[in-house]
Structure formats: C-alpha cells, structure tokens
C-alpha positions in Angstrom: -4.9 38.1 9.2 -2.1 36.6 7.1 0.3 36.7 10.0 -2.0 34.5 12.1 -2.4 31.9 9.4 1.4 32.0 8.6 2.2 31.4 12.3 -0.3 28.5 12.5 1.1 27.1 9.2 4.7 27.3 10.5 3.7 25.4 13.6 2.1 22.6 11.5 5.1 22.4 9.2 7.5 22.2 12.1 5.8 19.0 13.2 5.8 17.4 9.8 9.1 18.7 8.3 10.5 15.2 7.8 8.3 14.4 4.8 8.2 16.0 1.4 5.1 18.1 0.4 3.3 19.1 -2.7 2.4 22.8 -2.5 -0.2 24.2 -4.8 -0.3 28.0 -4.9 -3.6 29.7 -6.1 -4.2 33.2 -7.4 -7.6 34.9 -7.5 -10.5 32.8 -8.9 -8.9 29.5 -7.9 -6.4 29.5 -10.7 -3.2 27.5 -9.9 -0.1 29.6 -10.4 2.5 27.1 -9.1 2.9 23.5 -8.1 6.1 22.8 -6.2 7.4 19.5 -4.9 8.8 21.0 -1.6 11.4 19.9 0.8 11.6 23.1 2.8 9.2 26.0 3.2 10.0 29.4 4.9 8.1 32.7 5.2 9.2 36.3 5.5 6.9 39.3 5.9 6.4 39.6 2.1 7.2 36.2 0.6 7.1 32.4 0.8 10.3 30.7 -0.2 10.3 27.0 -1.2 13.2 24.7 -1.6 12.3 21.8 -3.9 13.6 18.2 -3.9 16.5 19.1 -6.2 17.6 22.0 -4.0 16.3 24.8 -6.3 14.8 27.8 -4.5 11.6 29.5 -5.6 10.3 32.7 -4.1 6.6 33.6 -4.3 5.5 37.0 -3.1 2.6 36.9 -0.7 0.8 39.5 -2.7 0.8 37.2 -5.8 -1.4 34.5 -4.4 -4.6 34.2 -2.4 -4.0 30.8 -0.7 -2.1 27.6 -1.0 -2.6 24.0 -0.1 -0.1 21.4 1.2 -0.4 17.8 0.4 1.7 15.1 2.0 3.4 12.6 -0.2 2.0 9.1 0.0 2.9 5.8 -1.5 0.3 4.6 -4.0 1.9 1.4 -5.2 4.4 -1.3 -4.3 7.7 -1.9 -6.1 9.5 -5.1 -6.7 6.7 -7.6 -6.1 7.9 -11.2 -6.6 5.1 -13.0 -8.4 4.8 -16.7 -7.8 2.2 -18.5 -9.8 0.3 -20.9 -7.5 -3.0 -22.6 -8.4 -5.3 -24.6 -6.1 -7.8 -26.9 -7.9 -10.3 -29.4 -6.6 -11.5 -32.5 -8.5 -14.1 -34.6 -6.6 -12.6 -35.1 -3.1 -9.0 -34.4 -4.2 -7.4 -30.9 -3.8 -4.2 -30.2 -5.8 -1.9 -27.2 -5.6 0.7 -26.5 -8.3 3.3 -23.8 -8.2 6.3 -22.5 -10.1 8.1 -22.5 -6.7 8.6 -25.2 -4.1 5.5 -25.6 -2.0 6.5 -25.6 1.7 3.1 -26.6 3.1 -0.6 -27.1 2.2 -3.2 -26.9 4.9 -7.0 -27.4 5.0 -9.0 -25.5 7.6 -12.6 -25.9 8.6 -15.1 -23.1 8.4 -14.5 -22.6 12.1 -10.8 -22.0 11.5 -9.3 -25.2 12.9 -6.7 -27.1 10.8 -8.1 -30.4 9.8 -5.4 -31.6 7.4 -1.8 -30.6 6.4 1.0 -31.9 4.2 4.6 -30.7 3.6 5.4 -31.8 0.1 8.6 -29.7 -0.5 8.0 -29.8 -4.3 6.0 -27.9 -6.9 2.9 -30.1 -6.5 0.8 -31.0 -3.4 -2.3 -33.1 -3.1 -4.7 -33.7 -0.2 -7.7 -36.1 -0.1 -10.9 -34.8 1.5 -12.5 -38.3 1.6 -12.5 -38.5 5.4 -14.0 -35.0 5.9 -17.7 -34.1 6.3 -19.4 -32.2 3.6 -19.1 -28.4 4.0 -16.9 -25.4 3.3 -13.1 -25.6 3.8 -10.3 -23.2 3.3 -7.1 -24.5 1.6 -3.9 -22.6 2.3 -0.7 -23.1 0.3 2.6 -21.6 1.4 5.6 -21.1 -0.9 8.7 -19.3 0.2 7.3 -15.7 0.9 3.8 -16.2 -0.6 0.6 -17.6 0.8 -2.4 -18.5 -1.4 -5.8 -19.4 0.0 -9.0 -20.7 -1.7 -12.4 -21.7 -0.5 -13.4 -25.3 -1.3 -16.9 -26.8 -1.0 -16.9 -30.6 -0.4 -20.1 -32.2 -1.5 
C-alpha cells in the first residue's frame, strides 16, 4: 500500500518541484515528529530523504512515521509598500484633495460610472466645485504617482 501512495506522491511532486514545500511528518496518534522546509524530496524502499532550503539532508525511515503532509509556500504579505498620505474631504459643494505627493489628477464620477468633472492640478492640493452637479452620489478619484485613492461623496 505504501508503494502505491509513494508512486502517486512522486508524480504529484514532479509537477510541482519548482516551489518550496513545508513537510510535516506524523508518527502514531497524530504526533508531529518533524517539520521540514523542503526544496527536494526523494524516496527509497525504506526511507524518505529531504533536502532543505539550506542544502542540509534529513533522512526519515518509512517505519518511523505513519503519514506526512505537504504544504505549498504562499505569500501572506506585501513588502516595500510605498505609503502616500492622501485625503479627500468635502465641505458643502467643494471637494478638496490633499496629499504629501504631487496630485496628478482628480476626477468625479457619477453613480453610473461616467466622468463628470476632472482637474489636473500637478500640486499637493486639488479642489473641484460640485455646484453645477445634481444632488446624488458621486465617486471622487485622486491619482498621485503610483497610488489611487477613491471616496464616495454625497451632494445634497
């Protein structure tokens, strides 16, 4: 029975060998006996040999464990996010955007998605008057360099 599972496992690993894996090895009763950050996994008739990310080799006898699980490595966060502080405020019929970066454009969209107003201030402050627009809900979008900030505005 182990040979069938090992053959199936080798086929699966062959198709996903490009990514690193976490291997959890379990003895009887569900007790974890090893956690290995694996780069390469090979089998012989009596053992599983794992090469970790640093190149170290660990050999685990097949008789020493009941089963093991493979988990693919995934990214859970983003590094090096450039934070630009941009604020959109409304006072009466005036909408103002302020940023610590140069504002490339400020646009106002209707609830249906069509652009109804736009300015290109090329500075850290942009202002648009909503006086000539009907009452309703609008979306204001401010673009600075690589960031885009949006906010819903209700004109009364």
